[in-house]
C-alpha positions as CSV (number, residue, x, y, z in Angstrom):
1,X,0.3,-0.2,-0.2
2,X,1.2,3.3,-0.9
3,X,2.0,5.5,2.1
4,X,-0.1,8.6,1.3
5,X,1.7,10.8,4.2
6,X,4.5,11.8,1.0
7,X,2.8,13.7,-1.2
8,X,3.7,16.2,-1.9
9,X,2.1,20.0,-3.6
10,X,3.8,18.5,-7.3
11,X,2.5,15.2,-6.8
12,X,-0.8,17.5,-8.2
13,X,-0.8,17.7,-11.3
14,X,-1.8,21.2,-11.1
15,X,0.9,23.4,-9.9
16,X,0.4,26.0,-7.1
17,X,-0.1,29.2,-7.8
18,X,2.7,31.9,-7.3
19,X,1.0,33.2,-3.9
20,X,0.8,29.7,-2.6
21,X,3.9,28.2,-3.9
22,X,5.1,31.5,-3.1
23,X,3.5,30.5,0.6
24,X,5.0,26.7,1.3
25,X,8.3,28.0,1.4
26,X,7.7,30.9,3.6
27,X,6.5,27.6,5.7
28,X,9.0,25.2,4.9
29,X,12.2,26.6,5.5
30,X,10.2,28.4,8.5
31,X,10.9,31.6,8.7
32,X,7.6,33.9,9.1
33,X,6.5,37.1,6.9
34,X,8.5,39.7,8.4
35,X,12.0,37.6,8.6
36,X,11.2,37.2,4.8
37,X,10.8,40.7,4.3
38,X,14.1,41.9,6.4
39,X,15.9,39.4,4.8
40,X,14.8,40.5,0.9
41,X,14.6,44.1,2.0
42,X,10.6,44.6,0.9
43,X,8.3,46.1,3.2
44,X,5.8,42.9,5.3
45,X,3.3,44.7,4.2
46,X,4.3,43.9,-0.5
47,X,5.2,40.1,1.1
48,X,1.9,40.1,2.3
49,X,-0.1,41.9,-1.3
50,X,2.0,39.0,-2.9
51,X,1.4,36.0,-0.6
52,X,-2.2,36.8,-1.4
53,X,-2.2,38.1,-4.3
54,X,-3.5,41.0,-4.4
55,X,-0.1,42.0,-5.9
56,X,1.8,40.2,-9.0
57,X,5.7,40.5,-8.3
58,X,8.0,41.1,-10.9
59,X,10.5,39.2,-12.9
60,X,13.4,40.7,-10.3
61,X,10.9,40.3,-6.6
62,X,10.4,36.5,-7.4
63,X,14.3,36.1,-7.7
64,X,14.8,38.0,-4.8
65,X,12.7,36.0,-2.8
66,X,14.1,32.9,-3.8
67,X,16.9,33.3,-3.0
68,X,15.9,34.9,0.6
69,X,14.6,31.5,0.3
70,X,17.7,29.9,-0.1
71,X,15.9,27.6,-3.3
72,X,17.6,25.0,-5.3
73,X,18.1,26.5,-8.8
74,X,15.0,23.8,-10.0
75,X,12.4,25.4,-7.9
76,X,13.8,29.2,-8.5
77,X,12.6,27.9,-12.0
78,X,9.4,27.4,-10.6
79,X,8.7,30.1,-9.0
80,X,9.7,32.0,-11.8
81,X,7.2,29.8,-13.4
82,X,4.2,30.1,-11.6
83,X,5.0,34.3,-11.4
84,X,4.6,33.9,-15.4
85,X,8.2,33.9,-16.5
86,X,10.4,32.5,-18.1
87,X,13.3,30.1,-16.4
88,X,16.4,32.0,-15.7
89,X,18.4,28.4,-14.9
90,X,18.8,25.6,-17.4
91,X,18.8,22.3,-17.3
92,X,21.4,20.5,-19.6
93,X,22.2,17.1,-20.7
94,X,25.5,16.2,-19.1
95,X,26.7,14.9,-22.6
96,X,25.5,19.1,-24.9
97,X,28.8,20.9,-25.8
98,X,28.6,23.3,-23.8
99,X,28.5,20.8,-20.4
100,X,32.2,19.4,-22.3
101,X,34.3,21.0,-19.1
102,X,31.5,20.1,-16.6
103,X,32.1,16.5,-17.8
104,X,35.4,16.3,-18.3
105,X,35.6,17.1,-15.3
106,X,33.1,14.4,-14.3
107,X,34.9,11.7,-16.2
108,X,38.4,12.5,-14.6
109,X,36.7,12.1,-11.4
110,X,35.6,8.8,-12.1
111,X,39.2,7.5,-14.1
112,X,41.1,8.7,-11.6
113,X,39.6,7.6,-8.4
114,X,40.3,3.7,-10.0
115,X,40.7,0.6,-8.8
116,X,38.1,2.2,-6.5
117,X,34.3,2.5,-7.5
118,X,33.2,5.8,-8.0
119,X,29.6,7.2,-9.5
120,X,27.4,9.8,-10.2
121,X,23.9,10.4,-8.9
122,X,21.4,13.3,-9.3
123,X,19.4,14.4,-6.6
124,X,16.7,11.4,-6.2
125,X,19.7,8.7,-6.7
126,X,19.6,8.3,-10.5
127,X,22.5,6.5,-11.6
128,X,24.3,8.3,-14.6
129,X,27.5,7.5,-14.8
130,X,30.5,5.5,-13.7
131,X,33.7,4.6,-13.5
132,X,35.0,0.7,-14.7
133,X,35.7,-0.9,-11.0
134,X,32.1,-0.3,-9.7
135,X,31.1,-2.1,-12.1
136,X,33.6,-4.8,-12.0
137,X,33.1,-5.2,-9.1
138,X,29.1,-4.4,-8.4
139,X,29.3,-7.7,-11.0
140,X,30.5,-9.5,-9.3
141,X,27.4,-9.9,-6.8
142,X,24.5,-8.7,-9.3
143,X,23.9,-8.2,-12.4
144,X,23.4,-5.1,-12.5
145,X,21.4,-4.6,-15.9
146,X,19.6,-7.5,-15.7
147,X,18.4,-6.4,-12.7
148,X,16.9,-3.1,-14.4
149,X,15.8,-4.6,-16.1
150,X,12.9,-6.9,-13.6
151,X,13.4,-4.1,-10.7
152,X,12.4,-0.4,-12.7
153,X,12.5,-1.2,-16.4
154,X,12.1,1.8,-18.6
155,X,13.6,3.5,-16.0
156,X,17.0,5.1,-15.6
157,X,18.6,3.1,-12.9
158,X,18.2,4.0,-8.8
159,X,20.7,3.4,-6.6
160,X,18.6,3.0,-3.3
161,X,16.3,0.5,-5.1
162,X,18.7,-1.4,-7.0
163,X,20.9,-1.4,-3.0
164,X,17.6,-2.4,-1.2
165,X,15.3,-4.2,-3.9
166,X,15.1,-7.9,-2.9
167,X,16.7,-8.8,-6.5
168,X,18.7,-6.6,-6.3
169,X,22.0,-6.5,-4.3
170,X,20.3,-6.5,-1.0
171,X,20.8,-9.8,-0.3
172,X,24.6,-10.1,-0.1
173,X,24.3,-6.5,2.0
174,X,24.7,-7.8,6.2
175,X,23.4,-4.2,7.3
176,X,21.1,-3.9,5.1
177,X,18.8,-2.8,7.8
178,X,20.8,0.2,8.2
179,X,21.3,1.0,4.0
180,X,17.9,1.0,4.7
181,X,17.0,3.7,7.2
182,X,20.0,5.5,5.5
183,X,18.0,6.0,2.4
184,X,14.8,6.9,4.4
185,X,16.4,9.5,6.5
186,X,18.4,10.8,3.3
187,X,15.0,10.8,1.8
188,X,12.9,12.5,4.1
189,X,15.8,15.3,4.8
190,X,15.4,15.8,1.2
191,X,11.8,16.3,1.6
192,X,12.4,18.3,4.5
193,X,14.1,20.8,2.7
194,X,11.9,20.6,-0.3
195,X,8.7,18.8,-0.1
196,X,8.3,20.0,-4.2
197,X,10.8,17.0,-5.2
198,X,7.7,14.7,-6.2
199,X,10.8,12.1,-7.6
200,X,11.8,11.6,-3.7
201,X,7.7,11.4,-2.5
202,X,7.6,8.6,-5.2
203,X,10.8,6.7,-4.2
204,X,10.4,6.9,0.0
205,X,6.4,5.3,-0.7
206,X,7.8,2.8,-2.7
207,X,11.3,1.8,-0.4
208,X,8.7,1.7,2.5
209,X,6.2,-0.7,0.8
210,X,9.4,-3.2,1.0
211,X,9.2,-6.9,2.3
212,X,10.8,-6.3,6.0
213,X,11.7,-1.6,5.9
214,X,10.4,0.4,8.7
215,X,11.7,3.2,9.3
216,X,11.4,3.1,13.0
217,X,14.5,1.0,14.0
218,X,16.8,2.1,16.1
219,X,20.7,1.7,15.6
220,X,22.5,0.4,19.2
221,X,24.4,3.5,19.6
222,X,27.3,0.7,21.6
223,X,27.2,-0.3,18.0
224,X,27.9,3.2,16.2
225,X,31.6,3.3,14.3
226,X,33.4,6.7,12.4
227,X,31.0,5.8,9.3
228,X,28.7,3.8,8.1
229,X,30.7,1.1,5.8
230,X,28.7,-1.3,2.6
231,X,28.7,-4.8,3.5
232,X,28.3,-7.5,1.4
233,X,29.0,-11.0,0.7
234,X,28.7,-14.0,-1.8
235,X,31.1,-17.0,-1.4
236,X,34.6,-15.8,-0.6
237,X,34.2,-13.0,-1.4
238,X,33.7,-10.1,1.7
239,X,33.9,-6.2,0.8
240,X,33.0,-3.7,3.2
241,X,33.2,0.0,1.7
242,X,32.7,4.3,2.7
243,X,32.5,6.2,0.6
244,X,32.8,10.0,0.2
245,X,30.1,12.5,-1.7
246,X,31.5,15.3,-4.3
247,X,29.7,18.5,-4.8
248,X,30.3,21.5,-8.1
249,X,31.1,24.4,-5.8
250,X,29.3,27.2,-8.2
251,X,26.9,25.9,-10.1
252,X,24.5,27.7,-12.8
253,X,23.3,24.8,-14.6
254,X,20.3,22.7,-12.6
255,X,21.6,18.8,-13.4
256,X,25.4,20.5,-12.1
257,X,23.7,21.2,-8.8
258,X,22.3,18.4,-8.3
259,X,24.9,15.9,-9.1
260,X,26.1,14.0,-6.9
261,X,29.8,12.4,-7.1
262,X,30.1,9.5,-4.6
263,X,33.4,7.4,-4.6
264,X,33.8,3.7,-2.5
265,X,37.2,3.7,-0.3
266,X,37.7,-0.3,1.1
267,X,37.1,-0.4,4.8
268,X,39.6,-3.3,5.6
269,X,42.3,-4.6,4.3
270,X,41.0,-7.7,3.5
271,X,37.9,-5.1,1.2
272,X,41.7,-3.6,-0.3
273,X,42.9,-7.1,-1.8
274,X,39.3,-8.1,-3.6
275,X,39.6,-4.3,-5.1
276,X,43.0,-5.4,-6.5
277,X,42.3,-8.7,-7.7
278,X,38.5,-7.8,-9.6
279,X,39.4,-4.6,-10.8
280,X,44.1,-4.3,-10.4
281,X,45.5,-1.8,-9.6
282,X,46.6,1.4,-10.4
């Protein structure tokens, strides 16, 4: 059964009107009209008129309020659209000509991280790019293409689904319950920050419907380690990996702002040896 508790405003077909969207974001950010008016340098009376629909904003006013609310670039565009203006920020495909240098930077990071796995995901954990080491290492456990054809045909491969679905990596993950809690909490944090992320809402509802998945378990405090490592076992291969996440520092494109580069490292010498054997040395 789908958990309707995580449906968002963008789950409906009709986009919210500008006054509703502005008011919704202000409440999401938990600031008063007075505080927003001070942050933006406008009168509270004018802000009240904008939220009630008694006044229409200029394009510059929309951008001023969006930046004062610290909205992601995608949501700044949505606020502009709701007010009747064109987007300011592009959402480019990573393979487009103007993204050539950014694409090159991603390829360099992925290649130079070998023999360790690395991948590129978007804000909803959709898998966009990966290095050869990532393919080699995880193919020891599953055929990702075959899994995805059964788990999510017609959709982008998704890291959370591939990890937690029973036909994915889950049977080989010793601590899959800890990872399910990590992903659930991450999705909830995303939705608390951006309740209009319909993709995250759908994904959260989906994984909460997987057998054995719950968001009520607690991790014992005496077992907390410096980081959560991914512990995977199959036959004579036992891996423990931890990861680091990198982002673009000054993005002016929606796609670049939402990209995450996740790089994996061995958490022990046994894993280091397996990686060297399976993926090769530098």
